[in-house]
Backbone as a chain_set.jsonl record, in Angstrom:
{"seq": "XXXXXXXXXXXXXXXXXXXXXXXXXXXXXXXXXXXXXXXXXXXXXXXXXXXXXXXXXXXXXXXXXXXXXXXXXXXXXXXXXXXXXXXXXXXXXXXXXXXXXXXXXXXXXXXXXXXXXXXXXX", "coords": {"N": [[108.093, 111.507, 102.059], [106.446, 112.017, 99.001], [104.075, 113.738, 97.082], [102.558, 113.693, 94.041], [100.611, 115.012, 91.381], [98.395, 114.098, 88.735], [96.392, 115.013, 86.019], [93.794, 113.374, 84.606], [91.665, 112.922, 82.057], [90.156, 115.109, 83.045], [90.13, 114.507, 85.73], [91.623, 114.608, 88.855], [94.354, 112.853, 90.049], [96.141, 111.704, 92.774], [99.436, 110.724, 93.305], [101.134, 108.929, 95.563], [104.313, 108.809, 96.821], [106.814, 107.041, 98.493], [109.556, 105.981, 100.524], [109.159, 104.587, 102.751], [107.039, 102.737, 105.058], [103.795, 103.874, 105.145], [101.188, 103.482, 105.985], [100.076, 102.008, 108.76], [98.07, 101.509, 110.479], [94.579, 102.248, 111.179], [94.419, 104.973, 111.875], [96.744, 106.107, 110.735], [96.118, 105.759, 108.065], [93.895, 107.44, 107.82], [95.16, 109.865, 108.373], [96.888, 110.055, 106.168], [95.018, 110.205, 104.067], [93.817, 112.668, 104.719], [96.001, 114.401, 104.426], [96.588, 114.127, 101.684], [94.184, 115.077, 100.551], [94.182, 117.718, 101.555], [96.595, 118.809, 100.542], [96.38, 118.418, 97.768], [93.741, 118.406, 96.901], [92.609, 116.251, 95.72], [90.464, 113.397, 95.281], [91.177, 110.904, 94.753], [93.601, 108.413, 94.964], [96.773, 106.969, 94.423], [98.935, 104.502, 95.59], [101.996, 102.877, 96.415], [102.334, 99.387, 97.022], [104.238, 98.84, 98.947], [103.934, 100.893, 100.732], [102.142, 100.109, 102.565], [101.692, 98.469, 105.655], [102.746, 95.146, 106.098], [100.954, 93.512, 107.439], [98.517, 94.279, 106.515], [97.926, 92.658, 104.364], [97.247, 90.277, 105.46], [94.415, 88.897, 105.948], [93.069, 88.039, 108.233], [93.917, 89.75, 110.176], [92.284, 91.897, 110.037], [92.942, 94.423, 109.301], [93.057, 95.361, 106.622], [90.329, 95.441, 105.863], [89.303, 97.272, 107.777], [90.777, 99.597, 107.185], [90.264, 100.054, 104.434], [87.54, 100.428, 104.529], [87.418, 102.94, 105.685], [88.475, 104.487, 103.602], [86.385, 104.241, 101.749], [84.232, 105.32, 103.261], [85.08, 107.983, 103.563], [85.08, 108.799, 101.0], [87.333, 108.501, 99.286], [88.872, 107.312, 96.631], [91.026, 104.585, 95.932], [94.016, 103.209, 94.611], [96.092, 100.502, 94.827], [99.324, 99.837, 94.133], [101.314, 97.306, 92.833], [103.024, 94.091, 92.977], [101.139, 91.371, 93.403], [101.233, 88.703, 93.174], [102.745, 87.042, 94.747], [101.357, 86.311, 96.972], [99.743, 83.654, 98.469], [97.342, 83.135, 99.621], [94.055, 82.167, 99.263], [91.668, 83.486, 100.164], [92.656, 86.15, 100.233], [93.34, 86.582, 97.546], [90.767, 86.372, 96.448], [89.589, 88.559, 97.71], [91.04, 90.679, 96.574], [90.27, 90.376, 93.896], [87.49, 90.812, 94.114], [87.506, 93.452, 95.064], [88.613, 94.775, 92.857], [86.523, 94.62, 91.083], [84.812, 96.512, 91.894], [84.153, 100.016, 92.65], [85.758, 101.624, 94.191], [88.169, 100.702, 95.365], [91.209, 99.484, 94.172], [93.478, 97.005, 93.099], [96.388, 97.015, 91.485], [98.884, 96.55, 88.874], [100.55, 98.515, 87.881], [101.439, 102.043, 87.727], [100.291, 103.305, 85.574], [98.052, 101.72, 85.045], [96.747, 102.16, 87.449], [96.161, 104.91, 87.236], [94.398, 104.872, 85.063], [92.251, 103.232, 86.043], [91.431, 104.765, 88.301], [90.72, 107.197, 87.137], [88.527, 106.489, 85.654], [86.739, 105.534, 87.493], [83.568, 105.599, 89.034]], "CA": [[106.944, 111.259, 101.219], [106.207, 112.978, 97.944], [102.771, 113.583, 96.443], [102.456, 114.387, 92.765], [99.285, 114.833, 90.807], [98.194, 114.062, 87.295], [94.997, 115.18, 85.632], [93.472, 112.407, 83.572], [90.26, 113.122, 81.673], [89.612, 116.109, 83.965], [90.104, 113.952, 87.081], [92.921, 114.727, 89.519], [94.791, 111.661, 90.763], [97.36, 111.929, 93.558], [100.338, 109.577, 93.391], [101.915, 109.046, 96.794], [105.583, 108.09, 96.702], [107.531, 107.026, 99.763], [110.477, 104.873, 100.73], [108.841, 103.967, 104.036], [105.659, 102.33, 105.277], [102.99, 105.036, 105.531], [99.939, 103.057, 106.609], [100.283, 100.907, 109.703], [96.814, 101.328, 111.199], [93.491, 103.07, 110.657], [94.716, 106.392, 112.056], [97.733, 106.55, 109.743], [95.404, 105.841, 106.789], [93.116, 108.68, 107.875], [96.109, 110.98, 108.275], [97.349, 110.133, 104.78], [93.902, 110.722, 103.272], [93.66, 114.097, 105.012], [97.146, 115.09, 103.829], [96.401, 114.141, 100.224], [93.073, 116.002, 100.241], [94.571, 119.09, 101.877], [97.673, 119.274, 99.668], [96.098, 118.302, 96.334], [92.316, 118.5, 96.593], [92.206, 115.034, 95.009], [89.709, 112.377, 95.999], [91.667, 109.637, 94.195], [94.995, 108.27, 95.368], [97.493, 105.741, 94.096], [100.126, 104.344, 96.406], [102.712, 101.624, 96.244], [102.071, 98.315, 97.984], [105.234, 98.946, 100.022], [103.509, 101.913, 101.688], [101.233, 99.448, 103.51], [102.239, 97.467, 106.565], [102.507, 93.808, 105.557], [99.767, 92.947, 108.108], [97.37, 94.631, 105.677], [97.678, 91.559, 103.443], [96.802, 89.128, 106.252], [93.021, 89.296, 106.145], [92.632, 87.758, 109.602], [94.267, 90.888, 111.035], [91.17, 92.834, 109.824], [93.495, 95.735, 108.992], [92.642, 95.762, 105.273], [88.919, 95.798, 105.895], [89.116, 98.497, 108.556], [91.366, 100.735, 106.472], [89.565, 100.305, 103.18], [86.226, 100.97, 104.861], [87.613, 104.382, 105.879], [88.606, 105.094, 102.279], [85.039, 104.307, 101.178], [83.439, 106.261, 104.056], [85.543, 109.349, 103.312], [84.981, 108.985, 99.554], [88.657, 108.573, 98.675], [89.144, 106.119, 95.836], [92.444, 104.257, 96.086], [94.61, 102.112, 93.849], [97.323, 100.015, 95.446], [100.148, 99.417, 92.998], [102.374, 96.374, 93.19], [102.953, 92.709, 92.52], [100.41, 90.625, 94.419], [101.299, 87.291, 92.805], [103.451, 86.283, 95.773], [100.451, 85.93, 98.054], [99.102, 82.389, 98.118], [96.07, 83.046, 100.324], [92.874, 82.249, 98.4], [90.797, 84.591, 100.577], [93.232, 87.431, 99.807], [93.165, 86.678, 96.089], [89.345, 86.649, 96.234], [89.372, 89.926, 98.173], [91.605, 91.553, 95.544], [89.402, 90.255, 92.714], [86.23, 91.486, 94.422], [87.78, 94.892, 95.115], [88.833, 95.261, 91.496], [85.263, 94.683, 90.343], [84.031, 97.605, 92.452], [84.377, 101.378, 92.173], [86.474, 102.427, 95.179], [89.482, 100.156, 95.715], [91.768, 98.698, 93.081], [94.818, 96.447, 93.249], [96.87, 97.05, 90.105], [100.3, 96.222, 88.735], [101.362, 99.647, 87.428], [100.856, 103.366, 87.917], [99.448, 103.596, 84.406], [96.78, 101.04, 85.282], [96.115, 102.886, 88.563], [95.621, 106.151, 86.691], [93.267, 104.519, 84.22], [91.146, 102.785, 86.896], [90.95, 105.845, 89.139], [90.085, 108.226, 86.299], [87.247, 105.972, 85.148], [85.874, 105.112, 88.604], [82.42, 106.485, 89.253]], "C": [[106.812, 112.398, 100.208], [104.833, 112.681, 97.336], [102.793, 114.384, 95.15], [101.073, 114.111, 92.2], [99.357, 114.78, 89.296], [96.714, 114.267, 87.054], [94.738, 114.293, 84.425], [91.985, 112.552, 83.266], [89.537, 114.01, 82.68], [89.478, 115.612, 85.407], [91.506, 114.029, 87.664], [93.201, 113.449, 90.316], [96.1, 112.003, 91.478], [98.152, 110.63, 93.617], [101.253, 109.799, 94.593], [103.158, 108.175, 96.647], [106.317, 108.184, 98.025], [108.446, 105.815, 99.83], [110.179, 104.141, 102.034], [107.371, 103.58, 104.087], [104.891, 103.534, 105.81], [101.724, 104.648, 106.292], [100.197, 101.814, 107.452], [99.019, 100.577, 110.485], [95.772, 102.276, 110.621], [93.832, 104.552, 110.761], [95.736, 106.899, 111.038], [97.104, 106.622, 108.348], [94.58, 107.12, 106.731], [94.013, 109.902, 107.723], [96.594, 111.16, 106.842], [96.241, 110.675, 103.874], [93.744, 112.226, 103.471], [94.782, 114.904, 104.371], [96.973, 115.215, 102.321], [95.302, 115.122, 99.844], [93.498, 117.444, 100.438], [95.588, 119.628, 100.873], [97.304, 119.284, 98.186], [94.64, 118.549, 95.961], [91.771, 117.261, 95.913], [91.385, 114.115, 95.907], [90.025, 110.985, 95.446], [93.166, 109.558, 94.437], [95.546, 106.926, 94.907], [98.706, 105.668, 95.005], [100.704, 102.962, 96.209], [102.359, 100.648, 97.365], [103.009, 98.42, 99.184], [104.871, 100.007, 101.057], [102.575, 101.349, 102.753], [101.988, 98.454, 104.373], [101.853, 96.088, 106.036], [101.3, 93.128, 106.219], [98.487, 93.244, 107.326], [96.961, 93.442, 104.816], [97.377, 90.235, 104.144], [95.364, 89.445, 106.664], [92.525, 89.042, 107.563], [92.997, 88.879, 110.574], [93.169, 91.952, 111.024], [91.648, 94.243, 109.449], [93.025, 96.225, 107.619], [91.186, 96.214, 105.276], [88.657, 97.106, 106.622], [89.616, 99.724, 107.806], [90.575, 101.055, 105.206], [88.15, 100.814, 103.421], [86.317, 102.479, 105.089], [87.757, 105.096, 104.541], [87.224, 105.257, 101.636], [84.207, 105.357, 101.924], [83.796, 107.713, 103.757], [85.64, 109.665, 101.822], [86.329, 109.27, 98.89], [88.885, 107.258, 97.936], [90.647, 105.862, 95.889], [92.819, 103.093, 95.176], [95.928, 101.762, 94.529], [98.115, 99.341, 94.34], [101.238, 98.464, 93.471], [102.158, 95.01, 92.576], [102.315, 91.9, 93.643], [100.468, 89.119, 94.173], [101.983, 86.429, 93.866], [102.58, 85.844, 96.932], [99.675, 84.69, 97.639], [97.729, 82.224, 98.764], [94.894, 83.196, 99.351], [91.928, 83.345, 98.865], [91.34, 85.96, 100.163], [93.077, 87.616, 98.311], [91.709, 87.006, 95.745], [89.009, 88.087, 96.615], [89.864, 90.933, 97.131], [90.712, 91.545, 94.308], [88.088, 90.992, 92.946], [86.41, 92.998, 94.467], [87.912, 95.469, 93.719], [87.556, 95.327, 90.668], [84.361, 95.803, 90.865], [84.423, 98.955, 91.877], [85.237, 102.221, 93.101], [87.913, 101.994, 95.424], [89.956, 99.259, 94.587], [93.167, 98.22, 93.462], [95.344, 96.266, 91.834], [98.377, 96.825, 90.064], [101.173, 97.402, 88.314], [100.659, 100.968, 87.723], [99.943, 103.742, 86.754], [98.074, 102.953, 84.574], [96.016, 101.721, 86.42], [95.45, 104.155, 88.053], [94.365, 105.882, 85.879], [92.056, 104.127, 85.069], [90.561, 103.939, 87.704], [90.231, 106.92, 88.327], [88.708, 107.776, 85.828], [86.277, 105.584, 86.247], [84.754, 106.119, 88.817], [82.022, 106.536, 90.714]], "O": [[107.035, 113.568, 100.52], [104.477, 111.525, 97.108], [103.016, 115.595, 95.158], [100.45, 113.096, 92.512], [100.257, 115.342, 88.671], [95.878, 113.754, 87.798], [95.365, 114.433, 83.376], [91.146, 112.325, 84.137], [88.431, 113.691, 83.115], [88.785, 116.232, 86.214], [92.466, 113.572, 87.045], [92.393, 113.024, 91.142], [97.039, 112.52, 90.872], [97.61, 109.572, 93.937], [102.044, 110.743, 94.623], [103.071, 106.975, 96.386], [106.432, 109.261, 98.61], [108.15, 104.761, 99.266], [110.87, 103.183, 102.381], [106.565, 104.03, 103.273], [105.287, 104.141, 106.804], [101.248, 105.401, 107.142], [100.491, 100.734, 106.94], [98.906, 99.505, 111.079], [96.055, 103.02, 109.681], [93.563, 105.312, 109.831], [95.598, 108.013, 110.531], [97.508, 107.452, 107.534], [94.568, 107.807, 105.71], [93.665, 110.856, 107.029], [96.701, 112.286, 106.356], [96.501, 111.512, 103.01], [93.559, 112.969, 102.508], [94.536, 115.981, 103.829], [97.188, 116.284, 101.751], [95.469, 115.913, 98.916], [93.217, 118.3, 99.599], [95.466, 120.76, 100.406], [97.856, 120.076, 97.422], [94.345, 118.871, 94.81], [90.592, 117.217, 95.562], [91.581, 114.063, 97.121], [89.269, 110.032, 95.633], [93.907, 110.5, 94.156], [94.879, 105.895, 94.991], [99.424, 106.653, 95.174], [99.999, 102.008, 95.88], [102.12, 101.046, 98.505], [102.614, 98.12, 100.31], [105.439, 100.02, 102.148], [102.255, 102.028, 103.729], [102.821, 97.693, 103.882], [100.729, 95.9, 105.571], [100.687, 92.25, 105.611], [97.491, 92.535, 107.466], [95.773, 93.241, 104.564], [97.267, 89.195, 103.495], [95.136, 90.182, 107.623], [91.649, 89.759, 108.047], [92.447, 88.949, 111.674], [93.129, 92.811, 111.904], [90.832, 95.153, 109.298], [92.637, 97.385, 107.476], [90.864, 97.273, 104.737], [87.889, 97.946, 106.152], [88.959, 100.765, 107.793], [90.256, 102.216, 104.949], [87.615, 101.557, 102.598], [85.4, 103.216, 104.729], [87.221, 106.19, 104.361], [86.932, 106.297, 101.046], [83.552, 106.188, 101.296], [82.917, 108.573, 103.703], [86.217, 110.681, 101.433], [86.448, 110.16, 98.048], [89.068, 106.213, 98.561], [91.446, 106.799, 95.891], [92.062, 102.139, 94.997], [96.767, 102.63, 94.772], [97.644, 98.404, 93.696], [101.991, 98.774, 94.394], [101.248, 94.797, 91.774], [102.898, 91.763, 94.719], [99.823, 88.347, 94.883], [101.812, 85.21, 93.875], [103.026, 85.08, 97.788], [99.029, 84.672, 96.591], [97.026, 81.256, 98.472], [94.756, 84.227, 98.693], [91.417, 84.085, 98.025], [90.567, 86.839, 99.783], [92.718, 88.702, 97.856], [91.445, 87.818, 94.858], [88.237, 88.753, 95.926], [89.186, 91.919, 96.842], [90.431, 92.599, 93.739], [87.624, 91.719, 92.068], [85.566, 93.742, 93.967], [87.376, 96.54, 93.434], [87.515, 96.022, 89.653], [83.269, 96.018, 90.338], [84.953, 99.042, 90.77], [85.437, 103.408, 92.842], [88.781, 102.833, 95.665], [89.224, 98.396, 94.105], [93.938, 98.957, 94.077], [94.814, 95.461, 91.068], [99.056, 96.899, 91.088], [102.399, 97.314, 88.378], [99.448, 101.008, 87.94], [98.936, 104.423, 86.944], [97.053, 103.573, 84.279], [94.793, 101.847, 86.366], [94.305, 104.442, 88.399], [93.375, 106.602, 86.007], [90.956, 104.63, 84.844], [89.342, 104.084, 87.789], [89.241, 107.488, 88.787], [87.82, 108.605, 85.626], [85.105, 105.328, 85.969], [84.97, 107.33, 88.784], [81.073, 107.234, 91.071]]}, "num_chains": 1, "name": "protein.A"}
């Protein structure tokens, strides 16, 4: 895993890069948040969709809700970067749309979009 930071409009955003799945459960999400905060001081993180266990995208598993609630509780804004068009689940599409209209969790198609959303999030 590699963590790099960019400062955008005076806001530090951590970009987490990894060739392996980093988040498989709530504890691994908490561990990643703690690592990012400790190593970068950032409270905004972008990570690739591939860093999430595929069960995250099955809403009935409750994994997405449990994990994203921790991000909100610990005040870590997150952008998940990837192509979500392959998911046919209407509830998942609705969940992504609702998340994108908020201020804490974003599902985006590029790192540039992630940086923009995270830097502007209040």
